[in-house]
PAZAPA-4460 file (N, C-alpha, C; in steps of 0.05 Angstrom, whole numbers, plus 32768, in hexadecimal, padded with zeros to 4 digits):
% residues 134
    n_x    n_y    n_z   ca_x   ca_y   ca_z    c_x    c_y    c_z   seq   type   mol
   8010   7FE8   8000   8000   8000   8000   8011   8019   8000     1      S     A
   802B   8017   8001   803D   802E   8002   8049   8034   7FE7     2      L     A
   8043   8025   7FD2   804F   8028   7FB8   803F   803B   7FA6     3      Y     A
   804C   804F   7F9A   8040   8060   7F87   8054   8065   7F70     4      A     A
   804A   806E   7F59   805D   8072   7F43   805D   808F   7F39     5      D     A
   8055   80A1   7F4B   8054   80BE   7F44   8058   80CE   7F5D     6      E     A
   8067   80E5   7F5A   8069   80F7   7F71   8069   8114   7F66     7      L     A
   8064   8127   7F78   8061   8143   7F71   8074   8154   7F82     8      Y     A
   8081   8167   7F75   8092   817A   7F82   8089   8196   7F7B     9      I     A
   8083   81A7   7F8F   807A   81C2   7F89   8091   81D6   7F89    10      E     A
   80A5   81D2   7F99   80BB   81E5   7F9B   80D5   81D9   7F92    11      N     A
   80D6   81D3   7F78   80EE   81C6   7F6D   8104   81DA   7F69    12      F     A
   811C   81D3   7F72   8133   81E4   7F70   8145   81DB   7F59    13      N     A
   8145   81E9   7F43   8157   81E2   7F2C   8172   81ED   7F32    14      W     A
   8187   81DD   7F30   81A2   81E7   7F36   81B2   81EC   7F1D    15      I     A
   81A5   81EE   7F07   81B3   81F6   7EEE   81BC   8214   7EF1    16      L     A
   81D0   821D   7EE2   81DA   8238   7EE6   81C5   824E   7EE5    17      P     A
   81B1   824B   7ED4   819C   8260   7ED1   8185   825C   7EE4    18      N     A
   8185   8246   7EF3   816F   8240   7F06   8155   8237   7EF9    19      G     A
   8156   8232   7EDF   813E   8229   7ED0   8140   820B   7ECB    20      L     A
   812A   81FE   7EC4   812A   81E2   7EBC   813B   81DF   7EA2    21      P     A
   8145   81C7   7E9C   8154   81C3   7E84   8143   81C8   7E6B    22      P     A
   8151   81D0   7E55   8143   81D7   7E3C   812F   81C2   7E32    23      K     A
   8137   81A8   7E31   8124   8194   7E27   810A   8194   7E38    24      P     A
   810C   8198   7E52   80F4   8199   7E63   80E3   81B1   7E5D    25      L     A
   80F0   81C8   7E59   80E2   81E1   7E53   80D4   81DF   7E38    26      L     A
   80E2   81D3   7E24   80D7   81D1   7E09   80C0   81BD   7E06    27      Q     A
   80C3   81A6   7E14   80AF   8191   7E10   809C   818D   7E28    28      H     A
   80A3   8198   7E3F   8093   8195   7E57   8098   817B   7E66    29      G     A
   80A9   8169   7E5B   80AF   8150   7E68   80CA   8146   7E5D    30      H     A
   80D7   8135   7E6D   80F0   8129   7E65   80F6   8110   7E76    31      M     A
   8107   80FF   7E6C   8110   80E7   7E7B   8127   80EF   7E8D    32      R     A
   8128   80E3   7EA5   813E   80E9   7EB8   8140   80D2   7ECB    33      A     A
   8151   80D6   7EDF   8154   80C3   7EF5   814D   80D2   7F0F    34      L     A
   8144   80C4   7F23   813C   80D0   7F3C   8144   80BF   7F54    35      C     A
   8147   80CD   7F6A   814C   80C0   7F83   813B   80CD   7F98    36      R     A
   812D   80BD   7FA9   811D   80C9   7FBE   8129   80C2   7FDA    37      T     A
   813E   80B2   7FDA   814C   80AB   7FF3   8169   80AB   7FEE    38      R     A
   8179   80B3   8002   8196   80B5   7FFF   81A3   809C   7FF4    39      H     A
   819B   8085   7FFE   81A8   806C   7FF6   8199   805C   7FE1    40      L     A
   8185   8069   7FD5   8175   805B   7FC1   8183   805E   7FA6    41      Q     A
   8183   8048   7F96   818E   804B   7F7B   817E   805F   7F6A    42      P     A
   818A   806A   7F57   817C   807C   7F44   8168   806C   7F35    43      L     A
   8150   8078   7F32   813A   806A   7F24   8131   807B   7F0C    44      V     A
   812A   806E   7EF6   8121   807E   7EDF   8105   808A   7EE4    45      P     A
   8101   80A2   7ED8   80E8   80AF   7EDB   80E3   80C2   7EC4    46      C     A
   80CB   80CB   7EC2   80C3   80E0   7EAF   80BE   80F9   7EC0    47      E     A
   80CC   810F   7EB9   80C9   8129   7EC7   80B5   8139   7EB7    48      V     A
   80A0   8143   7EC4   808B   8152   7EB6   8089   816D   7EC4    49      I     A
   808C   8182   7EB4   808B   819D   7EBE   806F   81A8   7EBD    50      L     A
   8066   81B5   7ED2   804B   81C0   7ED3   804A   81DB   7EE2    51      G     A
   8033   81E7   7EE2   802F   8200   7EF0   8017   81FD   7F03    52      Q     A
   8018   820B   7F19   8002   820B   7F2C   7FFD   8227   7F35    53      R     A
   7FE5   8230   7F35   7FDE   824A   7F3F   7FDF   824A   7F5D    54      D     A
   7FEA   825F   7F69   7FEC   8261   7F86   7FDB   8278   7F8F    55      T     A
   7FD7   8279   7FA9   7FC8   828F   7FB5   7FD5   82A9   7FAE    56      W     A
   7FC6   82BD   7FA6   7FD1   82D7   7FA0   7FD5   82DB   7F82    57      G     A
   7FCC   82C8   7F72   7FCE   82CB   7F55   7FE8   82C4   7F47    58      G     A
   7FFB   82BB   7F57   8015   82B3   7F4B   8013   8295   7F44    59      T     A
   8026   828C   7F35   8028   826F   7F2F   8043   8265   7F36    60      S     A
   8045   824B   7F3C   805E   823F   7F43   8062   8227   7F31    61      T     A
   807B   8220   7F2C   8082   820A   7F1B   8080   81F0   7F2C    62      T     A
   8072   81DD   7F21   8070   81C3   7F2F   807E   81AE   7F1E    63      T     A
   8087   8199   7F2A   8094   8183   7F1C   8086   8169   7F25    64      V     A
   807E   8159   7F11   8074   813E   7F17   8088   812A   7F0D    65      T     A
   808E   8116   7F1D   80A0   8100   7F15   808F   80E7   7F13    66      L     A
   808F   80DB   7EFB   8081   80C2   7EF7   8096   80AC   7EF3    67      K     A
   8094   8097   7F03   80A8   8082   7F03   809F   806A   7EF2    68      F     A
   80B2   805C   7EE6   80AC   8045   7ED5   80A0   802F   7EE7    69      D     A
   80AA   802C   7EFF   80A1   8019   7F12   809B   8027   7F2C    70      R     A
   8089   801D   7F3C   8082   802C   7F55   809A   802C   7F69    71      P     A
   809A   8041   7F79   80AD   8044   7F8F   809E   8041   7FAA    72      L     A
   80AC   8039   7FBE   80A0   8035   7FD8   80A3   804E   7FEA    73      R     A
   808D   8055   7FF7   808D   8068   800D   8099   8084   8006    74      A     A
   8090   808F   7FF0   8098   80AB   7FEA   8088   80BD   7FFD    75      M     A
   8096   80CD   800D   8089   80DB   8023   808B   80F9   801F    76      T     A
   8075   8108   8022   8076   8125   8021   808B   8130   8034    77      P     A
   809B   8143   802A   80B1   814F   8039   80CC   8142   8033    78      G     A
   80CB   8129   802A   80E3   811B   8022   80ED   8128   8008    79      Q     A
   8107   8128   8003   8112   8134   7FEB   8112   8121   7FD4    80      M     A
   810D   812B   7FBC   8110   811D   7FA3   8125   812C   7F92    81      A     A
   8139   811E   7F88   814E   812B   7F79   814F   811E   7F5D    82      V     A
   8152   8130   7F48   8151   8127   7F2D   816C   8129   7F20    83      V     A
   8174   8115   7F11   818E   8114   7F03   818A   810C   7EE6    84      Y     A
   819E   8113   7ED5   819F   8109   7EBA   81BB   80FF   7EB5    85      V     A
   81BD   80EE   7EA0   81D8   80E5   7E98   81D8   80C7   7E95    86      G     A
   81EE   80BE   7E89   81F2   80A1   7E85   8208   8098   7E98    87      G     A
   8221   8099   7E8E   8238   8092   7E9F   823E   80A7   7EB4    88      K     A
   823C   80C0   7EAC   823F   80D6   7EBF   8224   80E2   7EC5    89      G     A
   821D   80E3   7EDF   8203   80EC   7EE7   8205   8109   7EF0    90      V     A
   81F2   811A   7EE7   81F1   8136   7EEF   81D7   813B   7EFE    91      V     A
   81DA   8149   7F14   81C2   8150   7F24   81B5   8169   7F18    92      C     A
   819B   8168   7F13   818D   817F   7F08   8180   8190   7F1E    93      L     A
   817A   8183   7F35   816D   8191   7F4B   815B   817F   7F5A    94      G     A
   814C   818A   7F6C   813A   817A   7F7C   8128   818C   7F8D    95      G     A
   8118   817F   7F9D   8106   818D   7FAF   80F6   817A   7FC1    96      G     A
   80E8   8185   7FD5   80D9   8175   7FE7   80C0   816A   7FD9    97      P     A
   80BA   8150   7FDE   80A2   8144   7FD2   808A   8151   7FDF    98      I     A
   8077   815A   7FCE   805E   8166   7FD8   804A   8150   7FDF    99      S     A
   804A   813C   7FCD   8037   8126   7FD0   803E   8110   7FBC   100      N     A
   8033   80F9   7FBF   8037   80E4   7FAB   801C   80DE   7F9E   101      H     A
   801D   80D1   7F87   8004   80C9   7F7A   7FF6   80B3   7F89   102      G     A
   7FE0   80AA   7F7E   7FD1   8095   7F8C   7FE2   807B   7F8E   103      P     A
   7FE0   806E   7FA4   7FEF   8055   7FA8   7FE3   803F   7F97   104      T     A
   7FF2   802A   7F92   7FE8   8013   7F84   7FD1   8006   7F93   105      Y     A
   7FD2   8007   7FAE   7FBD   7FFC   7FBE   7FA3   800C   7FB9   106      H     A
   7FA5   8027   7FB9   7F8E   8038   7FB4   7F82   8034   7F99   107      E     A
   7F93   802D   7F85   7F8A   8028   7F6A   7F82   800B   7F65   108      Q     A
   7F85   7FFA   7F79   7F7F   7FDE   7F77   7F90   7FD1   7F60   109      H     A
   7FA9   7FD9   7F5F   7FBC   7FCE   7F4B   7FCF   7FBB   7F59   110      K     A
   7FD7   7FA6   7F4B   7FEB   7F94   7F55   8007   7FA1   7F50   111      D     A
   8019   7F9C   7F63   8034   7FA5   7F60   8043   7F94   7F4B   112      L     A
   8055   7FA1   7F3C   8065   7F91   7F29   8078   7F7F   7F39   113      P     A
   8081   7F6A   7F2C   8094   7F58   7F39   80AF   7F65   7F3F   114      R     A
   80B9   7F75   7F2C   80D3   7F82   7F30   80D0   7F9F   7F39   115      D     A
   80D3   7FA3   7F53   80D1   7FBD   7F5F   80ED   7FC9   7F62   116      L     A
   80EE   7FE4   7F63   8108   7FF1   7F68   8112   7FEB   7F84   117      H     A
   812C   7FE7   7F86   8137   7FE4   7FA1   8134   7FFE   7FB0   118      P     A
   8132   7FFE   7FCA   812E   8017   7FD8   8143   801C   7FEE   119      S     A
   815B   8010   7FEA   816E   8014   8000   818B   8018   7FF9   120      G     A
   8197   8007   7FE9   81B4   8007   7FE4   81BC   801D   7FD1   121      Q     A
   81D3   8029   7FD6   81DD   803E   7FC4   81E4   8031   7FA9   122      N     A
   81E4   8042   7F94   81E8   8038   7F79   81FF   8024   7F76   123      D     A
   8216   802B   7F80   822E   801B   7F7B   8238   800E   7F95   124      L     A
   822B   8012   7FAB   8236   8009   7FC5   8239   7FEB   7FC5   125      S     A
   8226   7FDC   7FBC   8229   7FBF   7FBD   823F   7FB5   7FAB   126      L     A
   8241   7FC1   7F93   8256   7FB9   7F80   8272   7FC0   7F8B   127      E     A
   8274   7FD7   7F97   828E   7FDF   7FA3   8296   7FCD   7FBA   128      K     A
   8282   7FC5   7FCA   8288   7FB3   7FE0   8292   7F98   7FD5   129      R     A
   8285   7F8E   7FC1   828C   7F74   7FB5   82A9   7F75   7FAA   130      R     A
   82B0   7F8B   7F9E   82CB   7F8E   7F92   82E0   7F8E   7FA8   131      Q     A
   82DA   7F99   7FC0   82EE   7F9B   7FD6   82F1   7F80   7FE5   132      R     A
   82DD   7F6F   7FE3   82DF   7F56   7FF2   82F3   7F43   7FE5   133      L     A
   8302   7F34   7FF5   8316   7F21   7FEA   8308   7F0A   7FDC   134      P     A
***
């Protein structure tokens, strides 16, 4: 009941030099990327979707929706989500606190897929440990 495949960020902090989202995201409104919602979680593929939300006082704020290929466990409001791009070299684009997650698989009466994302070990930590062992 803790698995969902979508999360929302209202105060995303882009760390690119101009402070704006990357050009492909601005041009198309969406792009493929990698995301992490926990420090020791492997990077997981996602679709980044740029949106706008009207706020009190007539201003609007940029929102980001992350849609995952497979559900993630226990995405919690206030927890940070960080977005990366790259292949061999990974570049951080920015991140922000999770505002909320989409409906859980339990709420949608959907079965979980057999192959879920791991939710604990660092990307290379297990491989590095194996290489150091005699």
